[in-house]
N, C-alpha and C positions, 0 to 999 in steps of 0.2 A: 280466338284464343288458343294457343296450344302450350301445354306442360312438358318438361324436361326432367325426369328424375337424376339426380345425381348425387354424389356422395361428398363431404366435407369432413375433415378432423376437427374436431370438437377438444379443448383443454378444459380439464378439470382442476381447479387450483384448490391444494390442499395444505396442510399445515399437522406439525408434529413433535414429539421429542425425537432426539436422535440421539444415536451411540454408535461409535466407532472407532475402530483402531485406527491410528496414523503414523505415518514414517515422514518426516522431514531431512532432506538430506543439502546439507552445507558445501558450497564451494570451497576448498583449501584458503585461505587467506581475505574468506568475505566475512563480512561486520554481521550482516542478517543471511537468515535462510534462504537458499535459492530455489526450492521446490517443497511442495507440502501436498503430499497425496492421501486420502483417504482411503482407508481397506476395511474388509468386513465390516458392512455397514448395515443397521438395523432401525429401523423408524415404526414407535408405537403411537396409541393416544393420537391418531389423527383426526382430523375434524375439516371439516368444509372450509375454505378462504373465498377469497375473491381475487380478480385483478390488481384492484388498487391497493390492496394490503400486501400481493405479492409483487408487486414493482416499487415499493416505498423504500426511499434509503433510510438507513440505518447505521450508526456509528458500530466500530468494531464487528464489521459483517465480513465474513467469507463466501465468496460466489466460487461455485465449480461449474466448470461447463458438461461435466459428465461424472457420473458418480456409478463405478460398474457394481454388479451384484449384491443390490439390495433387496434387504428381508423387508418386505411390507406388510404390518398385520393390519388389515381391515375389521374395524367393527361397526360400521355402518353399514346397515343393510342396503340403505339408498342407494348405496354406491355398486351395488352388483350389475353387470353387465358390461362393468367397462373394461377394456384388453389393457391389462397392465403390461408392461416390461420390468426385465430385472436391472433394466441399465436407466438411470433418471440425466435425462438428457441437460437439465438446466437448473440449480439450486441455488438457495441461500441460507446461511446458517448462522444466528444470533445467538446472543448470550453464550458465548462459547466458555468451557470449563474443561483446562487441561490437568490429566493427572495419571499418576502409574510411570512417569518419566523416564526411560533409558537410554545413555547415549552409547552408541557403538559408533567409535571412529568418526567419520563426517556424519553419521546418521543420529535422529533421536526418534526413538518409540514412543510410544504413549496412546493414551485414552482420551478421547473427545467426546464431550456431552454438550448437549445444547438443543434450540428449539429451531426445528429447518421449515422455510417456505419453498414449496417447489408444485409441479404439476405434470399431471399425466391423460394421457391421449385418448380418444373412442373414436370410430366412423360414427358418424351420422348423416342418414339419408333425408333429403329435403328433395322440394320440386320446384323448380323455375317458370313461370310464367310468362311466355309472351304475349303481348297484344298488339293488333294491328290498329294503326291510326290513321282515320280515315284522311285522304289528300283532297284539300281543295281545287278545283279542276278549271275554276273561273274565278280572278279576282275582279271585282267594281272598283274603279277610281274616280270620284267626283274631281272635276276642274280645281275646287276649292283646295283639296286636299291634296292635289299634286303641286298647286303653288308653293304649300304650307311647307311641304316635302322639299322644294328645291331651294327653299329661303333657309329653311335648317340647315340642310348641306352646305348652302353657302356660308352661312356663319362658322360650320365648323372649321372650312377651309381657311376662314379668314383667322381664327382662333390659332391653329396649327403655323401660320404665316408666322403672328406675332411671336410664340413661342421659339420659333427658329431664328425670328431677329434677335430677341432677348438670349436666348445662347450664344450667337454669334459677337454680341456686345459683350457676354461675360468672358469670352474666350480672347478678345483683344485687350481689355483690363488686366488678366491673369499673366497674359504676355509681357504686358506692361510693366508691370510688378517684377516678374520671374528677372527680366534683365538687370534690375539692380539689386539681388542678391548676391552677395560673395558667397559662392557655392564652397571654393576653396577653404574657407574658414570653418561653415558648416560641417563639410565632409571631417576634418579632423576632429572636430568636437564628437562627430556622430560616432567614428570609430573608436574612440575612448571610451564612450558610452555603450557601445557594444562589447568591447573588453570587459569593461566593469560588471556588464550584465552577464558577461560567457563565466566571469571568475566567480559572480554571485551564486550560480546556479549549478556552477560543478565542483562544488566545495560547499566544508560545513566547518563553523568555527565555534570551537570551545574555547569559551574564557574562563581563566586561570584566576584564583586568589594570590597577591602579595605580599611577603611580608620579607622584609629586610630585603637581601640580595637575590632571594628564592621565590619559586613560583608553585602554588599548590593545587592540586586538583580533589574534588570532593570526589571520594570513592562508596558505592554501598554494594554491601556483601552479605545477602540473606535476612536484610532487613537493619542491618547495621551501617552507619554513616562515620567514616572516618576521612581527617584529611591528609594528603598525602603529598610529600614533596618529589617534585618531578627532578629525577636525576638520570641525564641521559647517558652516565659515565658506569652505571649499576647493568651488569647485564639481564638482572632478574628484579622482580619486585619483590620488597619483604617487608613481613610483617613480624611483631614479637610473638615469643611462643605463646605467652597470655592470650594473646587475641587468638591464636590457631587453637589452644583448647576451649576458647569461649564458640567458635562456629563448629567445632566439634560437638561440643553440647547442646547446640542449638541444630544437631544435626544438618546442617549447610554444608560441612564436610564429611566425607563417611571414610574412614580409616582405611578398610577394606578393598575400598575401588579408587581413591583419590591421592593415595601416598603413589610418590614415584619415585624417587630414591634419597640416601644419605649423601651428604656434600659438605666438603671444608669451606670454611669462608676465613678471609684474614681481614681482618677489623684496622681501624686506623692505627692504633699503637705496634701494629705488626702480629699479633697474637692471632693462632689458628684455632679458631673453634669448629666444631661438628653441628652441622643444623641439618635441617629436611627438606625436603621439595616437596611440595602439591599442587593439585589440579583444583581450580575455582572453576564449577562448571559456568557459572554466570555471574559479572560483577558490570554494574552500570558506573562508568566513569563521566561525569558530569552529565547525565541523564544518556548515554550511550551504552549500548548493552553490547558486550564484548562475551563471548565462551570459551572455556576450554584455557583458561589461562594458567600458567604456572608461576609460584609465589614460594619464596624462602621463608620458612620461620626460622629467627636468629636465638639462640640462646636467650634465655632470662626474659623477665618481663617487664623490661623499661628500652627494648629493642624499636628501632625507628621506621616509622611506616613510608617506604619510598617505591615511588613509580617509576621502574626500570624498562627496559628494552623488553623486557618479556612481553609488557604490557602494549607498549607504544606500539611495537611493532603491526601488534592488531587493529592499530588504524590503516595499514594500507599505507599508501603515498600520502605523508604530511610534514608540515614545516612547524615549527617554533619558533614563536617572534616573542622573546624573553620580555624585551623592553613596553609590549603591548599586553603581557601575562595572556598570552592566548595560543592556543595551536590550531591549524587550518591543516583540516582534513580533506585531500581532493579525491572526488570521486572516481570509479574505473570508468 
């Protein structure tokens, strides 16, 4: 028996409360954020966890391959002796809450809080033991045992032979039925199914409501839901001035940050009215999130809710199907 000392890397699974600043960068013209980076991270109230809990799948979790410059505050004295790095190589954050959001151009900054699962590593020394197994130098075979071995070997060969015959029979039957199949018609149907499948996975459909000859979409801004008439002839989405004041009172719109400009509008009777252009930081159109959309507030309390091109352009590549009351949005 011989022993060999060696060193392994042991994982210590942990969980705790995380607070971090984040930066989300959105590609111009894209519907969703294209990157999400964690900055200045601090983890407190750390407790021991285990491998099963760490690898559990949970809804609405964010996974990070690396988080740099992490401040880890340990209160468990049993964890002393582990070698900690400032960078956590792999982690999962659950129950996320975002606050202090600030938008600058295509970047969004804010504060992230949640529960984090991660692991740290430390070296551990172990000994590998090598045992010598004795070798049998003489094998005694009795005649009856030898005959039984030969019989078992013959049965095995015979079994493999019948398996081969069965496989050949299946090949002949399969070849016979394949000759009777019309592959040209099958290929046409397969090509049509492939086209429909590609269209399904490469697009998203928004279903609209139909009233008279117009289509309407449900739009949610700051917890308030309204129906907007689809108007591709309008260059900008419009809302009544009374609704604008309601959004300002609810602090959905900040007059100092979200005001864009004044602008004159020509209404149906030819009269020119002065209105204002505002930026809506986030709106939901039939459940689809859109960001930084310009809307026009028209004078008076009985203005129309029109979904114009300033919102429709945020979809990217799309097709409106009026007769079916739907919008098909194609993915990049």
